[in-house]
N, C-alpha and C positions, 0 to 999 in steps of 0.2 A: 122518565125522560130518556130518549134515545140519543140525544145529542145536546151539546152545550150551545147556548145562545150567546152570540157576540154582541156586546154593547159598545157603541162608540164612546170615545173619551169626552166628547163635547157635552155640555150640560143640556138637559132637556127641559128644565124649568128655569125661567129667568126671574130673579128677585129684584124688587125695587130697593132692597137694603144695600147701602153703599158704605164703604169704609169711612168716608167723610161724615155720613149721617150717624154712624155708630160713635165715632169720636166726638162729634158735637153733643150727642146724648150723654156721654161720659163727662164731658166738660160741664154741662148743665147740672148733672148729678153731683159733681164735686163743689158746686158753688155754695151750698150750705156750710160744708166744712171749711171751705176757703174763707167765706165771709166771717164765720165765727172765729177762725184763726186770727184774722186781721182785727176783729173786735176785741179778742182776748189778749193779744200781744201787742197791738198798736201798729203804727206806720212801719216799723222795722220789719214786721212780717210781710207787709205788702212789698217792701223793697226786695226781700229774699225771693218772693214769688216772681216778681218781674224779672229779676236777674236770671233765675233758672229757666224760665220760659224763653227769655230772649236768647240765652246761650244755646238752648236746644234747637230752637228754630233757626238761628243764624248758622249753627254748625251744619244742620241738614241742608240749608240753602247753599252754603259754600261747597259742601260735598256734591250737591246736585249740579252746581256750575262746573265742577271738576269732571264729573262723570257725564255731563251734558244730559242729565235726566232729573227733572225737577219733581220732587215728591212732597214738598211742604204743604201743598193744598189739601192733603188727606187729614191734616190736623193731628196726626199721631205724635208729632214732635211737641205740640202744645200740651197734649195729655201727659207725655213723659215729663216735661218740665214742671207741670203743675203737681203731679204726683211726687216728684222728687222734692219739691219745695215743702209739701205737706209732711214729708218725712224728715225734715231738717229742724234743728233747734233754731229759734229766732235769733240767737246770739252768734250764729256762725258767720265768720267773715265773708263778705260778699264774693271775694275772689275764689274762695273755696266752693261756694254755691255754684259759681260759673264753671269751675273746673269739673264739678260733678255733672253739670249739664252737658259739657263737651264730651266727657267720658261716656255718658249714657248713650249718646247718639253716635259718636265716631267709633268707639271701640266695641260697644255691645251690639249696636244695631247696624250701622252702615258697612262696617268691615266684614260683616257676616252676610251681606246681601240685601240689607234694608228690611222694611216691614214685612213680617211673615217668615223671615229667615233667622231672626235672633233666637238663640236657644235659652235665654233667660230674660226675665223682666228687666228692661233697661233702667227704670227708675230705682228699683231695689238693688240692682247690680252697682249702680253709682253710689247709692247709700252705703253699701257694704265696702266699696272702694274707699269712700271718705272715712268710714269708721276705722278701717285698717290703717289708713294713711295719717289721719288726724284724730286719734281717739279722744284727746282732751277737748278739742273744739266740738266734736260731735256728741259729747256727753255733758256739755256745760249748759244746764237748763236754768241757771239763775239769771233773772232779767228784772226789769223795772216792775213787772206785774207779780212775779213769784220768785221766791228764794227757797233754797233747801232742796232735798231730794225729791225725785218724782214719786208718785204714789206707789208704783210697783217696787221701787227701790226701798221705800219705807216699809212696805209689806214684807219684802224679803228679809229685812232686818228685824222683823218681829214687832214693828211699831203699828199703832192704830192709824187708820186712814178714814177720811170722810167720804163715805160712799156716795152721798147726794152730790157733793162737789165734783166727784169724779164723773158721775153720770151727766151732770150739767156741763162739765168741761172747764170749770174754774180751777184748774190745776196746772202744774208745770208739765211740760212734755214737748213733743214736736208740734209744729204749727197746726197740723191738720188732724192729729190723733186724739185730742183731748175730749171733744164733744161727741159722745156716742149718739146723742139725739140727732145732731146734724148729719152724721154719717149714715144713720138708719134712714133718715128722710131721703137722702140721695140714693141709697140702695133700693128703697121701695120704688122710687121713680124708675130705675133701671129694670127692676123686676116687672113692674106693671106694663112697660112698653116692650118687654120681651128681649131686652139686650142681654140680661143675665138670668139665670135661674138659681134655685136653692141647692142644687146638687153639691157643688163644692163648698160654698159657705156653710150650708147646713151640716154636712158631714164633718167639716173642719171644726165648727163650734161645738157640736155634740161630742165628738171624740175628745176635744180638749177638755171639756167639762168633766167627762168621765175619767180622764187621765188625772186631772188635778184633784178630783174627788177621791180617787184611790191612792194616789202617791203624794198629795200635797201636804199631808200631815194635819189637815183640819176636817177631814171627812167631807161630807157634802153640805158643809156650812153655807147657807145662802149668802151671807155677807162676804165671806171669803171668795166664793165663786163669782159673785157680782163684781167684786173689786178686780179679780183677774180678768174678767171679760171687759170691763170698762177701762182698765188701765192699759197703757202702751198702745201698740199699733195693731192689735188683734182684729178689731172690727174693720178698720181701714184696709188691712191686708186681706181679710177674708172676702170682702165684697168688691174691692176695687183692683186688687193686684193678683190674687190667686185665680180670679176669673178671667184674666187676660186671655183672649182668644188664641194668641200665638203660642203662648208658653204653657197652656193647660192641655190635658189629654182631650182627644176628640171623641173617644168612645164613652158611652154612658157609664159602664162599669168602671172604666178608668178614672172618670171624674170623681166617683165615690171613693175609689181607692186613693186617689190623689188627696182628697180632703181628709181622709183618715190619716194618711201619712203626715200631712201638715199638722193636724191636731196632736199627734204623738210627738213629733219633733219639737213643736212649740212648747209642749208640756215638759219635755226633757230639758230643753234649754232653760226654761224658767225655774223649774223645781230643782234640778240637779246641777245646772251650770253655774258658773261664778257670777254671771250677770243676772239682771232681772227681766230682760226682754228676750227675744229670740224669733220673732215673727219673720223678719227679713231673711235671716239665715235659713229658716225652715222652708220658706217659699223658694229661695234660690236652690236649695238642695232638691226640693220637689221638682223644679224646672229641669234639673239635670237628669232626673229619673223618668221624665215623661216618655222618651222613646221606649224604655223598657216596659213602663206601665201600659203603653199602647200595644206593645208586642204581645203581652200576656192576656190582654183583654180584647184583642181583635176578634170580631165575630167571624164565624165560619162562613165562607162564601157560599152563596146559593148553589145547590147541586153537589156540594162536597161534604164529606163527613170527616171524622178524625182520621189522620194519616194521609189525607189528601185523596182518598178514594172517591170516585164518582158514583153518586147514587143514580141508578137507572130508574 
């Protein structure tokens, strides 16, 4: 090539895919986990879900009035509120749930420019904010349906856990994380319609399994690995939050690297950390590293080689 070709910035292919359509697909995919959470924990779970969704939508509506730019019709606030609720214990005071919803939209999303500009997942950022601010309320899982430690906490303490109960979801935990079956049903729906793929979830889960198998002290014991996968927010985080379009890398290599990082960090938090969980913090840390991951995995522009030299 003797000269470079100039390409205009405007898109040349128009897609029928819209933000509203993607968000509606995510909401539909979350319905199995949401429905099971309400079935598992009762009407109190529904109250938490309604409060978080109402707080996120109302916050975005009021901010839109202030900025004279309404964005609630894209349904992203609904998704944020729903994901936040599914990451909360059913016993959390409703005012704390509302505070988390307000924080997720106002601080994490709107103050950084709105959808597409937030540098971390709003729902997980709100969950971490609530964990730091109200650790007792955020780790109180005793309710009418279940008492005692969560399966992951029991596992970390060296106690036996019921693997089948964990897979089915009849255990203590946050509202939406207990049923692996419900989460997988929703994830399969998103994969089949092309909203997400397996690059990040697959590399995340495989890396986590390898890490736990090597450093978990139980080798590659199937029961222990199954308990680690079925317990906590790993599956919910891998398929519904690590795959967030805004806070994940856009490069293919970057997505694999992102998933590997999440698997390692989740393993470190669970095996070597004082707590039994770690998915939320792993994804948040991964979100912060996305610009660096994209920088090191950016493909070479057509017509250029290493060092920026033009290929004739």
